[in-house]
Backbone as a printed PyTorch tensor [residue, N CA C, xyz], in Angstrom:
tensor([[[-13.8000, -26.0360,  10.1030],
         [-13.5450, -24.6450,   9.7700],
         [-12.5630, -24.5890,   8.6080]],

        [[-12.8710, -23.7330,   7.6540],
         [-11.9910, -23.5890,   6.4920],
         [-10.7310, -22.8150,   6.8750]],

        [[ -9.6400, -23.1840,   6.2460],
         [ -8.4050, -22.4460,   6.5100],
         [ -8.4320, -21.1330,   5.7390]],

        [[ -7.7730, -20.1420,   6.2890],
         [ -7.6850, -18.8360,   5.6670],
         [ -6.1980, -18.5230,   5.4850]],

        [[ -5.6870, -18.6070,   4.2580],
         [ -4.2450, -18.4260,   4.0480],
         [ -3.7330, -17.0480,   4.4620]],

        [[ -4.5740, -16.0290,   4.3720],
         [ -4.1260, -14.6870,   4.7730],
         [ -3.9240, -14.6420,   6.2840]],

        [[ -4.9050, -15.1350,   7.0340],
         [ -4.7540, -15.1550,   8.4890],
         [ -3.5920, -16.0400,   8.9230]],

        [[ -3.4240, -17.1550,   8.2690],
         [ -2.3140, -18.0430,   8.6140],
         [ -0.9700, -17.3430,   8.4020]],

        [[ -0.8590, -16.5700,   7.3460],
         [  0.3830, -15.8230,   7.0880],
         [  0.5980, -14.7430,   8.1410]],

        [[ -0.4690, -14.0330,   8.5040],
         [ -0.3630, -13.0020,   9.5490],
         [  0.0810, -13.6360,  10.8600]],

        [[ -0.5280, -14.7550,  11.2260],
         [ -0.1500, -15.4310,  12.4710],
         [  1.2930, -15.9240,  12.4280]],

        [[  1.7260, -16.4250,  11.2650],
         [  3.1070, -16.9000,  11.1280],
         [  4.0870, -15.7460,  11.3330]],

        [[  3.7910, -14.6100,  10.7310],
         [  4.6700, -13.4400,  10.8610],
         [  4.6500, -12.9250,  12.3000]],

        [[  3.4680, -12.8920,  12.9090],
         [  3.3510, -12.4670,  14.3040],
         [  4.2130, -13.3410,  15.2050]],

        [[  4.1410, -14.6410,  14.9980],
         [  4.9410, -15.5670,  15.8020],
         [  6.4360, -15.3480,  15.5760]],

        [[  6.8180, -15.1020,  14.3310],
         [  8.2290, -14.8630,  14.0120],
         [  8.7250, -13.5840,  14.6880]],

        [[  7.9370, -12.5040,  14.6080],
         [  8.3450, -11.2350,  15.2230],
         [  8.3930, -11.3440,  16.7410]],

        [[  7.4410, -12.0710,  17.3150],
         [  7.4450, -12.2670,  18.7710],
         [  8.6930, -13.0340,  19.1960]],

        [[  9.0500, -14.0640,  18.4400],
         [ 10.2450, -14.8580,  18.7720],
         [ 11.5000, -14.0020,  18.6640]],

        [[ 11.5570, -13.1490,  17.6210],
         [ 12.7360, -12.2750,  17.4650],
         [ 12.8820, -11.3220,  18.6450]],

        [[ 11.7710, -10.9540,  19.2750],
         [ 11.8040, -10.0480,  20.4280],
         [ 11.8910, -10.8110,  21.7400]],

        [[ 12.0690, -12.1230,  21.6630],
         [ 12.1300, -12.9290,  22.8840],
         [ 10.8120, -12.9050,  23.6400]],

        [[  9.7100, -12.7120,  22.9280],
         [  8.3670, -12.6650,  23.5120],
         [  8.2450, -11.5590,  24.5570]],

        [[  9.0610, -10.5090,  24.3990],
         [  9.0440,  -9.3430,  25.2880],
         [  8.3530,  -8.2080,  24.5340]],

        [[  7.2050,  -7.7590,  25.0560],
         [  6.4200,  -6.7580,  24.3430],
         [  7.1810,  -5.4310,  24.1940]],

        [[  7.9600,  -5.0460,  25.1960],
         [  8.7410,  -3.8060,  25.0820],
         [  9.7830,  -3.9190,  23.9770]],

        [[ 10.4590,  -5.0440,  23.9230],
         [ 11.4550,  -5.2850,  22.8690],
         [ 10.7670,  -5.3170,  21.4980]],

        [[  9.5660,  -5.9540,  21.4460],
         [  8.8140,  -6.0080,  20.1940],
         [  8.5670,  -4.5940,  19.6700]],

        [[  8.0740,  -3.6870,  20.5400],
         [  7.7790,  -2.3310,  20.0920],
         [  9.0400,  -1.5320,  19.8100]],

        [[ 10.1310,  -1.8060,  20.5100],
         [ 11.4130,  -1.1780,  20.1630],
         [ 11.8280,  -1.5880,  18.7470]],

        [[ 11.6970,  -2.8800,  18.4470],
         [ 12.0220,  -3.3700,  17.1040],
         [ 11.1210,  -2.7300,  16.0550]],

        [[  9.8330,  -2.5970,  16.3790],
         [  8.8800,  -1.9910,  15.4570],
         [  9.2390,  -0.5320,  15.1780]],

        [[  9.5710,   0.2270,  16.2170],
         [  9.9740,   1.6360,  16.0280],
         [ 11.2450,   1.7390,  15.1800]],

        [[ 12.2080,   0.8690,  15.4540],
         [ 13.4600,   0.8820,  14.6940],
         [ 13.1750,   0.5990,  13.2200]],

        [[ 12.3710,  -0.4330,  12.9460],
         [ 12.0420,  -0.7740,  11.5600],
         [ 11.3060,   0.3830,  10.8980]],

        [[ 10.3840,   0.9940,  11.6230],
         [  9.6070,   2.1080,  11.0840],
         [ 10.5100,   3.2940,  10.7360]],

        [[ 11.4860,   3.5770,  11.5850],
         [ 12.4420,   4.6630,  11.3050],
         [ 13.2920,   4.3560,  10.0760]],

        [[ 13.6580,   3.0910,   9.9100],
         [ 14.4890,   2.6910,   8.7720],
         [ 13.7010,   2.5870,   7.4690]],

        [[ 12.3910,   2.4610,   7.5540],
         [ 11.5280,   2.2920,   6.3820],
         [ 10.3600,   3.2740,   6.4450]],

        [[ 10.6320,   4.5700,   6.2550],
         [  9.5420,   5.5500,   6.3770],
         [  8.4560,   5.3220,   5.3220]],

        [[  7.2300,   5.5750,   5.7400],
         [  6.0740,   5.4200,   4.8560],
         [  6.0530,   6.5870,   3.8730]],

        [[  5.9350,   6.2790,   2.5830],
         [  5.9920,   7.3240,   1.5640],
         [  4.6340,   7.6290,   0.9530]],

        [[  3.6620,   6.7670,   1.1680],
         [  2.3570,   6.9480,   0.5550],
         [  1.3740,   7.6160,   1.4940]],

        [[  0.1640,   7.7960,   1.0170],
         [ -0.8600,   8.4070,   1.8680],
         [ -1.2850,   7.4520,   2.9770]],

        [[ -1.7480,   8.0130,   4.0680],
         [ -2.2770,   7.2260,   5.1750],
         [ -3.7890,   7.2930,   5.0850]],

        [[ -4.4260,   6.1350,   5.0240],
         [ -5.8790,   6.0520,   4.9110],
         [ -6.4310,   5.6160,   6.2550]],

        [[ -7.3060,   6.4380,   6.8350],
         [ -7.8300,   6.1650,   8.1750],
         [ -9.2300,   5.5790,   8.1830]],

        [[ -9.9440,   5.6960,   7.0600],
         [-11.3110,   5.1680,   7.0290],
         [-11.7440,   4.9410,   5.5800]],

        [[-12.9280,   4.3720,   5.4200],
         [-13.4200,   4.0190,   4.0810],
         [-13.6150,   5.2580,   3.2100]],

        [[-14.0730,   6.3520,   3.7910],
         [-14.3010,   7.5730,   3.0010],
         [-12.9760,   8.1070,   2.4440]],

        [[-11.9280,   8.1080,   3.2430],
         [-10.6200,   8.5420,   2.7520],
         [-10.1380,   7.6250,   1.6340]],

        [[-10.3660,   6.3280,   1.7770],
         [ -9.9720,   5.3870,   0.7370],
         [-10.7430,   5.6580,  -0.5500]],

        [[-12.0530,   5.8980,  -0.4420],
         [-12.8700,   6.2130,  -1.6180],
         [-12.3330,   7.4480,  -2.3420]],

        [[-12.0410,   8.5000,  -1.5760],
         [-11.5110,   9.7320,  -2.1870],
         [-10.1650,   9.4820,  -2.8560]],

        [[ -9.3160,   8.7180,  -2.2120],
         [ -8.0040,   8.4110,  -2.7740],
         [ -8.1500,   7.6530,  -4.0860]],

        [[ -9.0330,   6.6660,  -4.1320],
         [ -9.2530,   5.8830,  -5.3470],
         [ -9.8260,   6.7640,  -6.4480]],

        [[-10.7980,   7.6140,  -6.1080],
         [-11.3860,   8.5130,  -7.1060],
         [-10.3410,   9.4580,  -7.6830]],

        [[ -9.4980,   9.9960,  -6.8290],
         [ -8.4430,  10.9060,  -7.2880],
         [ -7.4580,  10.1840,  -8.2060]],

        [[ -7.0810,   8.9740,  -7.8330],
         [ -6.1580,   8.1940,  -8.6700],
         [ -6.7900,   7.8740, -10.0190]],

        [[ -8.0590,   7.5000, -10.0140],
         [ -8.7450,   7.2180, -11.2840],
         [ -8.8290,   8.4770, -12.1520]],

        [[ -9.0930,   9.6260, -11.5180],
         [ -9.1460,  10.8940, -12.2620],
         [ -7.7800,  11.2130, -12.8780]],

        [[ -6.7190,  11.0130, -12.0880],
         [ -5.3620,  11.2750, -12.5980],
         [ -5.0270,  10.3570, -13.7650]],

        [[ -5.3770,   9.0940, -13.6350],
         [ -5.1100,   8.1480, -14.7280],
         [ -5.8740,   8.5340, -15.9780]],

        [[ -7.1200,   8.9690, -15.8090],
         [ -7.9260,   9.3930, -16.9430],
         [ -7.3320,  10.6020, -17.6320]],

        [[ -6.8660,  11.5730, -16.8610],
         [ -6.2330,  12.7630, -17.4410],
         [ -4.9630,  12.3860, -18.1820]],

        [[ -4.1690,  11.5170, -17.5860],
         [ -2.9120,  11.1000, -18.2180],
         [ -3.2040,  10.3700, -19.5270]],

        [[ -4.1940,   9.5040, -19.5020],
         [ -4.5590,   8.7550, -20.6980],
         [ -5.0480,   9.6890, -21.7880]],

        [[ -5.8850,  10.6630, -21.4220],
         [ -6.4010,  11.6200, -22.4050],
         [ -5.2680,  12.4550, -22.9790]],

        [[ -4.3230,  12.8650, -22.1480],
         [ -3.1920,  13.6410, -22.6430],
         [ -2.3510,  12.8210, -23.5970]],

        [[ -2.1600,  11.5690, -23.2920],
         [ -1.3710,  10.7070, -24.1600],
         [ -2.0180,  10.5870, -25.5240]],

        [[ -3.3120,  10.4580, -25.5500],
         [ -4.0050,  10.3360, -26.8220],
         [ -3.9250,  11.6300, -27.6250]],

        [[ -4.0440,  12.7680, -26.9790],
         [ -4.0210,  14.0530, -27.6700],
         [ -2.6330,  14.3650, -28.2240]],

        [[ -1.6030,  13.9070, -27.5390],
         [ -0.2510,  14.2380, -27.9480],
         [  0.2940,  13.2950, -29.0150]],

        [[ -0.3310,  12.1780, -29.2300],
         [  0.1580,  11.2060, -30.2040],
         [ -0.2450,  11.6230, -31.6180]],

        [[  0.6910,  11.5780, -32.5630],
         [  0.3100,  11.9000, -33.9390],
         [ -0.5500,  10.7790, -34.5250]],

        [[ -1.4330,  11.1480, -35.4160],
         [ -2.2660,  10.1250, -36.0340],
         [ -1.4250,   9.3140, -37.0120]],

        [[ -1.8520,   8.0980, -37.2840],
         [ -1.1050,   7.2050, -38.1750],
         [ -1.1780,   7.6560, -39.6230]],

        [[ -2.2250,   8.4130, -39.9530],
         [ -2.4300,   8.8100, -41.3460],
         [ -2.0580,  10.2630, -41.5980]],

        [[ -1.5080,  10.9190, -40.6160],
         [ -1.1210,  12.3020, -40.8100],
         [ -2.2830,  13.2730, -40.6810]],

        [[ -3.4390,  12.8050, -40.2280],
         [ -4.6000,  13.6550, -40.0220],
         [ -4.7900,  13.8650, -38.5330]],

        [[ -5.4960,  14.9430, -38.2050],
         [ -5.8640,  15.1840, -36.7940],
         [ -7.2630,  14.7360, -36.5490]]])
């Protein structure tokens, strides 16, 4: 079986967090809630593929508008419009 570095990292972190909680599931979730309170999520929450698609489309649209505005606002190098 081929190794998967992403899964290996997830398992390593899982083992580390479990050890920090003394392998006590209640303590683990207490630690998780505390960390979550100290590090509030600032971005959008994506619950499914359709939400992700819409989020990506919106971001691409925003980038396109910003890029177009930048081009329109820049003076030409030759003094012409």
